[in-house]
MDAnalysis code that builds the backbone (N, CA, C; Angstrom):
import MDAnalysis as mda
import numpy as np

u = mda.Universe.empty(258, n_residues=86, atom_resindex=np.repeat(np.arange(86), 3), trajectory=True)
u.add_TopologyAttr("name", ["N", "CA", "C"] * 86)
u.add_TopologyAttr("resid", np.arange(1, 87))
u.add_TopologyAttr("resname", ["MET", "GLU", "PRO", "ALA", "LEU", "ASP", "GLU", "LEU", "TRP", "PRO", "GLU", "VAL", "HIS", "ARG", "ARG", "TYR", "CYS", "THR", "ARG", "TYR", "LEU", "CYS", "LYS", "ASN", "PHE", "LYS", "GLY", "HIS", "TYR", "LEU", "GLY", "PRO", "LEU", "MET", "HIS", "GLN", "LEU", "PHE", "CYS", "ARG", "VAL", "VAL", "ASN", "ALA", "TYR", "SER", "GLU", "TYR", "THR", "PHE", "LYS", "LYS", "ALA", "LEU", "GLU", "ARG", "LEU", "VAL", "GLN", "GLU", "GLY", "GLY", "ARG", "ARG", "ALA", "THR", "ARG", "TRP", "MET", "LEU", "ASP", "LEU", "GLU", "ASN", "GLN", "GLU", "LYS", "TRP", "CYS", "SER", "HIS", "ALA", "LEU", "ILE", "SER", "ALA"])
u.atoms.positions = np.array([
    [-1.346, 19.773, 3.153],
    [-2.384, 19.752, 2.160],
    [-3.588, 18.944, 2.659],
    [-3.340, 17.860, 3.364],
    [-4.437, 17.029, 3.880],
    [-5.415, 17.831, 4.747],
    [-4.930, 18.658, 5.696],
    [-5.880, 19.420, 6.510],
    [-6.756, 20.363, 5.685],
    [-6.174, 20.981, 4.655],
    [-6.959, 21.888, 3.809],
    [-8.028, 21.115, 3.037],
    [-7.672, 19.953, 2.504],
    [-8.651, 19.148, 1.783],
    [-9.737, 18.629, 2.721],
    [-9.349, 18.264, 3.931],
    [-10.342, 17.818, 4.914],
    [-11.330, 18.926, 5.258],
    [-10.825, 20.150, 5.302],
    [-11.695, 21.284, 5.626],
    [-12.637, 21.615, 4.463],
    [-12.114, 21.581, 3.234],
    [-12.922, 21.928, 2.069],
    [-13.899, 20.826, 1.679],
    [-13.431, 19.592, 1.660],
    [-14.254, 18.450, 1.239],
    [-14.121, 17.308, 2.247],
    [-14.738, 17.445, 3.398],
    [-14.565, 16.418, 4.440],
    [-15.167, 15.063, 4.067],
    [-16.172, 15.049, 3.213],
    [-16.849, 13.790, 2.892],
    [-16.214, 13.043, 1.713],
    [-15.278, 13.674, 1.025],
    [-14.651, 13.061, -0.141],
    [-13.566, 12.094, 0.306],
    [-13.628, 10.867, -0.238],
    [-12.621, 9.857, 0.082],
    [-11.440, 10.021, -0.866],
    [-10.248, 10.112, -0.318],
    [-9.034, 10.273, -1.122],
    [-8.120, 9.083, -0.921],
    [-7.412, 8.732, -1.999],
    [-6.458, 7.630, -1.941],
    [-5.097, 8.117, -2.365],
    [-4.087, 7.377, -1.969],
    [-2.734, 7.650, -2.441],
    [-2.572, 7.075, -3.843],
    [-1.760, 7.702, -4.634],
    [-1.468, 7.224, -5.976],
    [-0.512, 6.038, -5.860],
    [-0.956, 4.867, -6.317],
    [-0.103, 3.693, -6.181],
    [1.118, 3.755, -7.100],
    [1.034, 4.491, -8.186],
    [2.214, 4.670, -9.042],
    [3.312, 5.411, -8.283],
    [2.911, 6.438, -7.545],
    [3.873, 7.209, -6.760],
    [4.447, 6.350, -5.632],
    [3.584, 5.602, -4.955],
    [4.058, 4.720, -3.893],
    [5.012, 3.672, -4.446],
    [4.676, 3.123, -5.598],
    [5.515, 2.102, -6.221],
    [6.882, 2.673, -6.590],
    [6.888, 3.876, -7.103],
    [8.159, 4.515, -7.464],
    [9.042, 4.671, -6.225],
    [8.459, 5.090, -5.118],
    [9.226, 5.219, -3.877],
    [9.689, 3.855, -3.370],
    [8.817, 2.864, -3.451],
    [9.151, 1.514, -3.006],
    [10.307, 0.954, -3.826],
    [10.231, 1.118, -5.153],
    [11.271, 0.604, -6.034],
    [12.602, 1.317, -5.831],
    [12.569, 2.522, -5.289],
    [13.808, 3.222, -4.975],
    [14.579, 2.551, -3.846],
    [13.871, 1.837, -2.989],
    [14.496, 1.149, -1.851],
    [14.682, -0.343, -2.110],
    [13.752, -0.945, -2.836],
    [13.736, -2.401, -3.029],
    [13.668, -2.711, -4.515],
    [14.810, -3.064, -5.073],
    [14.944, -3.223, -6.520],
    [14.543, -4.611, -6.990],
    [14.206, -4.696, -8.249],
    [13.953, -5.971, -8.903],
    [12.504, -6.164, -9.288],
    [12.303, -6.929, -10.356],
    [10.935, -7.159, -10.829],
    [10.086, -7.951, -9.836],
    [10.691, -8.848, -9.070],
    [9.928, -9.616, -8.095],
    [9.373, -8.698, -7.008],
    [10.175, -7.752, -6.554],
    [9.711, -6.822, -5.519],
    [8.564, -5.965, -6.051],
    [8.652, -5.553, -7.321],
    [7.568, -4.779, -7.934],
    [6.288, -5.616, -7.995],
    [6.417, -6.871, -8.380],
    [5.262, -7.765, -8.457],
    [4.639, -7.971, -7.078],
    [5.463, -8.152, -6.060],
    [4.944, -8.356, -4.702],
    [4.278, -7.086, -4.171],
    [4.846, -5.935, -4.494],
    [4.218, -4.672, -4.118],
    [2.815, -4.591, -4.709],
    [2.694, -4.923, -5.986],
    [1.388, -4.871, -6.655],
    [0.398, -5.855, -6.039],
    [0.881, -7.025, -5.651],
    [-0.006, -7.996, -5.003],
    [-0.560, -7.458, -3.690],
    [0.292, -6.824, -2.902],
    [-0.152, -6.281, -1.619],
    [-1.161, -5.159, -1.842],
    [-0.835, -4.228, -2.696],
    [-1.691, -3.065, -2.925],
    [-3.034, -3.456, -3.533],
    [-3.033, -4.441, -4.433],
    [-4.249, -4.808, -5.145],
    [-5.035, -5.944, -4.507],
    [-4.651, -6.384, -3.341],
    [-5.373, -7.467, -2.663],
    [-6.789, -6.996, -2.322],
    [-7.784, -7.796, -2.712],
    [-9.172, -7.400, -2.503],
    [-9.816, -8.020, -1.278],
    [-9.065, -8.805, -0.534],
    [-9.581, -9.346, 0.717],
    [-8.459, -9.307, 1.752],
    [-8.839, -9.339, 2.994],
    [-7.831, -9.306, 4.052],
    [-6.951, -10.553, 3.988],
    [-7.550, -11.679, 3.608],
    [-6.793, -12.927, 3.502],
    [-5.687, -12.809, 2.446],
    [-6.039, -12.341, 1.240],
    [-5.026, -12.213, 0.186],
    [-4.010, -11.126, 0.529],
    [-4.441, -10.100, 1.257],
    [-3.519, -9.059, 1.716],
    [-2.472, -9.659, 2.647],
    [-2.916, -10.456, 3.621],
    [-1.978, -11.072, 4.563],
    [-1.052, -12.064, 3.869],
    [-1.587, -12.830, 2.923],
    [-0.756, -13.773, 2.175],
    [0.302, -13.034, 1.349],
    [-0.082, -11.924, 0.731],
    [0.870, -11.135, -0.053],
    [1.943, -10.540, 0.846],
    [1.566, -10.098, 2.032],
    [2.559, -9.577, 2.978],
    [3.512, -10.680, 3.428],
    [2.986, -11.875, 3.675],
    [3.843, -12.999, 4.063],
    [4.871, -13.298, 2.976],
    [4.438, -13.282, 1.732],
    [5.359, -13.532, 0.618],
    [6.389, -12.410, 0.520],
    [5.974, -11.191, 0.779],
    [6.903, -10.068, 0.767],
    [7.952, -10.238, 1.861],
    [7.560, -10.729, 3.024],
    [8.514, -10.991, 4.108],
    [9.513, -12.056, 3.673],
    [9.030, -13.109, 3.016],
    [9.908, -14.186, 2.565],
    [10.937, -13.703, 1.553],
    [10.496, -12.904, 0.601],
    [11.368, -12.494, -0.499],
    [12.157, -11.218, -0.221],
    [11.536, -10.274, 0.456],
    [12.174, -8.978, 0.623],
    [12.603, -8.664, 2.036],
    [12.298, -9.551, 2.926],
    [12.668, -9.297, 4.306],
    [11.645, -8.423, 5.011],
    [11.858, -8.254, 6.260],
    [10.921, -7.484, 7.083],
    [10.977, -5.986, 6.799],
    [12.095, -5.500, 6.296],
    [12.197, -4.056, 6.027],
    [11.214, -3.611, 4.955],
    [11.080, -4.400, 3.894],
    [10.144, -4.045, 2.815],
    [8.712, -4.065, 3.324],
    [8.391, -5.050, 4.131],
    [7.046, -5.138, 4.705],
    [6.803, -3.987, 5.663],
    [7.777, -3.664, 6.484],
    [7.647, -2.552, 7.430],
    [7.450, -1.250, 6.669],
    [8.127, -1.085, 5.537],
    [7.972, 0.123, 4.724],
    [6.515, 0.299, 4.325],
    [5.891, -0.794, 3.893],
    [4.496, -0.708, 3.466],
    [3.552, -0.475, 4.642],
    [3.789, -1.163, 5.734],
    [2.889, -1.038, 6.877],
    [3.055, 0.303, 7.598],
    [4.196, 0.958, 7.408],
    [4.395, 2.271, 8.020],
    [3.664, 3.383, 7.276],
    [3.155, 3.075, 6.087],
    [2.337, 4.062, 5.386],
    [1.106, 4.338, 6.228],
    [0.617, 5.523, 6.158],
    [-0.492, 5.975, 6.993],
    [-1.665, 5.003, 7.002],
    [-2.807, 5.434, 6.663],
    [-4.030, 4.630, 6.716],
    [-4.097, 3.648, 5.551],
    [-4.332, 2.384, 5.851],
    [-4.407, 1.382, 4.790],
    [-5.538, 1.660, 3.807],
    [-6.622, 2.258, 4.271],
    [-7.728, 2.510, 3.347],
    [-7.383, 3.537, 2.277],
    [-6.243, 4.209, 2.411],
    [-5.827, 5.171, 1.395],
    [-4.945, 4.553, 0.316],
    [-4.473, 3.330, 0.532],
    [-3.579, 2.755, -0.465],
    [-3.817, 1.281, -0.758],
    [-4.663, 0.629, -0.018],
    [-4.855, -0.802, -0.201],
    [-6.301, -1.111, -0.583],
    [-6.486, -1.899, -1.615],
    [-7.836, -2.169, -2.130],
    [-8.746, -2.843, -1.121],
    [-8.252, -3.791, -0.357],
    [-9.128, -4.500, 0.580],
    [-9.651, -3.567, 1.666],
    [-8.830, -2.617, 2.102],
    [-9.257, -1.670, 3.131],
    [-10.239, -0.643, 2.567],
    [-10.072, -0.292, 1.298],
    [-10.996, 0.654, 0.670],
    [-12.385, 0.055, 0.562],
    [-12.459, -1.219, 0.205],
    [-13.742, -1.884, 0.051],
    [-14.465, -1.983, 1.387],
    [-13.724, -2.267, 2.456],
    [-14.356, -2.425, 3.768],
    [-14.620, -1.092, 4.457],
    [-14.031, -0.009, 3.943],
    [-14.203, 1.309, 4.576],
    [-15.555, 1.898, 4.256],
])
């Protein structure tokens, strides 16, 4: 679907739905704390707060949860700080 959208509307910026990402994340990493940390990472408005939120995610959820988030494609499609700087 991405290639078709790129061909039809190349100048339109698209983002991933954070509700959908959160649902997938919660399927692997349970608990209200993990949900809260996910929201902190996704909604970070500066690179500094993004890195701090990732550090906290490593502390609480281990490296697997952090790797799950960082393995997502382009950060500017799902993270607020990257969208602002893009």
